C-alpha positions in Angstrom: 14.2 -7.5 24.6 16.9 -8.6 22.0 15.8 -8.1 18.4 16.9 -11.4 16.9 15.7 -10.4 13.4 19.0 -8.6 12.8 22.8 -9.2 12.9 24.6 -6.1 14.0 27.7 -5.5 11.9 29.3 -2.2 12.9 32.6 -2.8 11.0 31.5 -3.2 7.4 30.0 0.0 6.1 30.5 3.8 6.3 28.7 5.7 9.0 25.0 6.3 8.3 24.3 9.5 6.6 27.3 9.3 4.2 24.9 8.3 1.3 21.3 9.1 0.8 18.7 6.3 0.9 18.2 3.6 -1.7 17.5 5.4 -5.0 15.2 3.4 -7.3 12.6 3.7 -10.0 8.9 2.8 -9.7 6.7 3.1 -12.8 9.1 5.6 -14.4 9.3 7.8 -11.3 12.1 8.2 -8.8 12.0 7.1 -5.1 14.9 8.1 -2.9 13.8 5.6 -0.3 11.8 2.4 -0.8 8.9 3.8 1.3 5.2 4.3 0.5 2.7 6.5 2.3 -0.2 4.1 2.2 -3.6 4.9 0.9 -5.8 6.7 3.5 -8.1 9.6 4.1 -10.6 8.9 1.4 -14.0 10.4 2.3 -12.8 12.2 5.5 -13.4 15.8 6.3 -9.6 16.3 6.8 -8.7 14.7 3.5 -7.6 18.0 1.9 -5.2 18.9 4.7 -3.8 15.4 5.2 -3.3 14.7 1.6 -1.5 18.0 1.0 0.8 17.5 4.0 1.6 13.9 3.1 2.3 14.7 -0.6 4.5 17.6 0.3 6.6 15.3 2.5 6.7 12.7 -0.3 8.0 15.3 -2.7 10.5 16.7 -0.3 12.0 13.3 0.7 11.4 11.2 -2.4 8.7 8.8 -1.1 5.8 7.3 -3.0 2.1 7.9 -2.2 -1.2 6.0 -2.7 -4.3 8.2 -2.4 -7.3 7.1 -0.4 -10.4 5.8 -2.1 -11.1 8.0 -5.2 -14.6 6.5 -5.7 -16.3 9.8 -5.2 -14.3 11.4 -8.0 -15.6 9.0 -10.7 -18.8 10.9 -11.3 -18.1 14.3 -9.7 -15.3 16.8 -9.3 -16.8 18.2 -6.0 -13.9 16.9 -3.9 -11.2 16.9 -6.6 -9.1 19.5 -4.9 -8.8 17.3 -1.8 -6.9 14.8 -3.9 -5.0 17.1 -6.3 -1.4 16.9 -5.0 0.8 16.2 -8.1 2.2 19.8 -7.9 3.6 18.9 -4.4 5.3 15.7 -5.5 6.2 16.2 -9.2 8.8 13.5 -9.6 7.5 10.7 -7.2 5.1 7.8 -7.8 1.5 8.8 -7.1 -1.3 6.3 -7.5 -5.1 6.7 -7.3 -7.2 4.1 -5.5 -10.5 2.3 -6.3 -12.2 -0.8 -4.8 -12.6 -4.1 -6.6 -16.4 -3.7 -6.5 -16.2 -0.3 -8.3 -13.8 -1.8 -11.0 -16.1 -4.8 -11.5 -19.1 -2.4 -12.0 -17.1 -0.2 -14.4 -16.1 -3.2 -16.5 -19.7 -4.5 -16.5 -21.1 -1.1 -17.7 -18.3 -0.5 -20.2 -17.3 2.6 -18.3 -13.6 2.0 -17.7 -13.0 5.3 -19.5 -13.9 6.8 -16.1 -10.7 5.4 -14.7 -8.6 7.0 -17.5 -10.4 10.3 -16.8 -9.7 9.9 -13.1 -6.0 9.3 -13.5 -5.8 12.2 -16.0 -7.4 14.6 -13.6 -5.2 13.6 -10.7 -2.1 13.3 -12.9 -1.6 9.9 -11.2 0.8 7.3 -12.5 -1.5 4.4 -12.2 -4.3 2.7 -10.2 -4.3 0.8 -6.9 -7.2 -1.7 -6.7 -8.0 -2.5 -3.1 -9.5 -6.0 -2.8 -11.8 -6.2 0.3 -14.4 -9.0 0.1 -14.3 -9.7 3.8 -14.7 -6.0 4.6 -17.7 -5.7 2.3 -19.2 -8.9 3.7 -19.1 -7.5 7.2 -20.1 -4.0 6.3 -23.8 -3.4 6.9 -24.1 -1.6 3.6 -21.3 -3.4 1.8 -21.0 -3.7 -2.0 -21.7 -7.1 -3.5 -18.8 -8.7 -5.4 -20.2 -11.0 -8.1 -17.0 -11.9 -10.0 -13.9 -13.5 -8.6 -11.5 -10.5 -7.9 -8.7 -12.2 -9.9 -10.9 -12.3 -13.0 -11.9 -8.7 -12.6 -8.2 -7.7 -12.4 -7.3 -9.8 -15.4 -10.1 -8.1 -17.4 -8.9 -4.7 -16.5 -5.2 -5.6 -17.3 -6.3 -6.6 -20.7 -7.4 -3.1 -21.6 -5.6 -0.8 -19.2 -2.8 1.4 -20.5 -1.6 2.4 -17.0 0.3 0.5 -14.2 -1.9 -1.3 -11.7 -1.1 -2.2 -8.1 -3.4 -4.7 -6.2 -3.7 -4.5 -2.4 -5.7 -6.0 0.4 -7.2 -3.9 3.2 -6.1 -5.5 6.4 -6.2 -9.3 6.1 -3.5 -9.9 3.5 -3.4 -12.7 0.9 -3.1 -16.4 1.2 -0.4 -18.3 -0.8 -2.7 -19.2 -3.7 -4.0 -15.7 -4.0 -0.4 -14.4 -3.9 0.6 -16.9 -6.6 -2.3 -15.8 -8.8 -1.4 -12.1 -8.4 2.3 -12.6 -8.9 1.6 -14.3 -12.3 0.0 -11.1 -13.6 1.9 -8.1 -15.1 1.2 -5.9 -12.2 3.3 -3.0 -11.1 3.2 -4.3 -7.6 1.3 -6.5 -5.1 0.7 -4.6 -1.9 0.2 -6.9 1.1 -1.9 -4.8 3.5 -1.3 -7.8 5.8 -3.1 -8.5 9.1 -1.3 -6.5 11.7 -2.0 -3.0 10.5 -5.4 -1.2 10.2 -8.0 -3.9 10.1 -10.9 -2.5 8.1 -13.0 -5.7 8.6 -12.8 -5.1 12.4 -13.7 -1.5 11.9 -16.8 -2.5 9.9 -17.8 -5.1 12.5 -17.6 -2.5 15.3 -20.4 -0.6 13.5 -22.7 -3.6 13.5 -25.5 -4.5 16.0 -24.5 -6.4 19.2 -25.5 -10.0 18.1 -23.6 -9.8 14.8 -20.5 -8.5 16.6 -20.6 -11.4 19.0 -21.1 -14.1 16.3 -18.6 -12.7 13.9 -15.9 -11.4 16.3 -13.3 -14.0 15.3 -13.9 -13.5 11.5 -12.3 -10.1 11.7 -9.1 -11.8 13.0 -8.7 -13.9 9.9 -5.7 -13.2 7.6 -1.9 -13.4 7.3 0.9 -11.4 8.6 3.6 -9.7 6.5 6.4 -12.2 7.3 4.2 -15.2 6.2 3.4 -13.5 3.0 7.1 -12.7 2.2 7.9 -16.3 2.9 5.1 -17.5 0.6 6.4 -15.1 -2.2 9.9 -16.5 -1.7 8.5 -20.1 -2.0 6.5 -19.2 -5.1 9.7 -17.9 -6.7 11.8 -20.9 -5.6 9.1 -23.3 -6.9 9.6 -21.9 -10.4 6.2 -20.3 -10.8 6.0 -17.6 -13.5 6.3 -14.2 -11.8 5.3 -11.2 -13.9 4.6 -8.8 -11.1 7.4 -6.3 -10.8 7.6 -6.0 -7.1 6.1 -6.2 -3.7 4.9 -3.4 -1.4 5.0 -4.8 2.1 2.5 -3.3 4.4 0.3 -4.2 7.4 2.0 -4.2 10.8 5.0 -2.2 9.6 5.4 0.2 12.4 8.8 1.7 11.8 12.0 1.6 9.7 13.3 -1.6 11.4 10.1 -3.5 10.4 10.3 -2.2 6.9 14.0 -2.8 6.5 13.7 -6.4 7.8 10.8 -7.4 5.5 12.1 -5.9 2.2 15.5 -7.6 2.8 13.8 -10.9 3.6 12.0 -10.8 0.3 13.7 -12.4 -2.8 11.9 -10.0 -5.1 12.4 -6.2 -5.3 10.3 -4.7 -2.6 9.3 -1.4 -0.9 7.4 -1.0 2.4 4.5 1.1 3.3 3.1 2.6 6.5 -0.2 4.4 7.2 -0.9 5.0 10.8 2.4 6.6 11.7 2.2 9.1 8.8 -1.4 9.8 9.5 -0.9 10.4 13.2 1.7 13.1 12.6 0.0 14.6 9.5 -3.0 15.3 11.7 -0.7 17.1 14.3 1.2 19.5 12.1 3.6 19.9 9.2 6.4 20.3 11.6 5.6 17.1 13.6 5.2 15.1 10.3 8.5 16.4 9.0 10.4 15.5 12.1 8.8 12.0 12.2 9.8 11.4 8.6 13.3 12.6 9.1 13.8 10.3 12.0 12.4 7.3 10.0 14.8 8.0 7.1 17.8 8.5 9.3 16.9 5.2 11.0 16.7 3.5 7.6 20.1 4.8 6.7 21.5 3.4 10.0 20.0 0.0 9.2 21.5 0.0 5.8 24.9 0.7 7.2 24.9 -1.5 10.3 22.4 -4.3 10.0 22.1 -7.6 8.2 19.0 -9.8 8.1 19.0 -12.9 10.3 17.2 -15.3 7.9 
């Protein structure tokens, strides 16, 4: 089937491979390609092996990485080694990850120093806050969220001395939520749009039969990445104040073509993120992961040289 997202222009640029990637800065660190390895592996038995393999790849090829949920490290160092990867990616962006419910609780208890300690122990550049009220609502033992997430984020921004990224967990953000986030001095807004891993659906699958039947459609709520890019463009064109530095477009990004399309569709500096592809090959072997990443990067170079976006 013809991919109508692109205009193929074979005459206009050097052959792919004659220059390397799309060098840029993120939070004071260097990225050779605008690609993030999305937050994953928090709390799994394989976290150590997967995190080490992924961070090694990020260091080797100049990619950025978000760790999986670091909640268990707030009060204990038992699993610290599973998340200690800075030595494998010394020059690339590395962000820790906590849920909005944990941030709300830390603010309430005047314990935000625990976030500073966490970032220090991991040598992380900043914090990703994952916003997941629908997931928590569907989860049998889900955390209660008592404060509007945007207010929690504003409260942390007022005292934080580190960069903050805000991301969803599989449903994405509506236009008003996007507008509210883009108005804040965030390092980035990460879509985690509907189309990738749907954590609400995963939580619902753990529920008893009647609940699954009644709430089946709820887990399908949300927005895809293209809709969210278009909303971001509209927000900018409408003259709204935008303080967020960039977007990380994730959720349904399966390969370099999806990523290239969405970041060039956006009218704000953007990177793209994938999770499942990296995770699949990281679980296989270092060799499989390396080959997968090399192919993705060569594909991105090809797209840079030969493709233009059909808007």
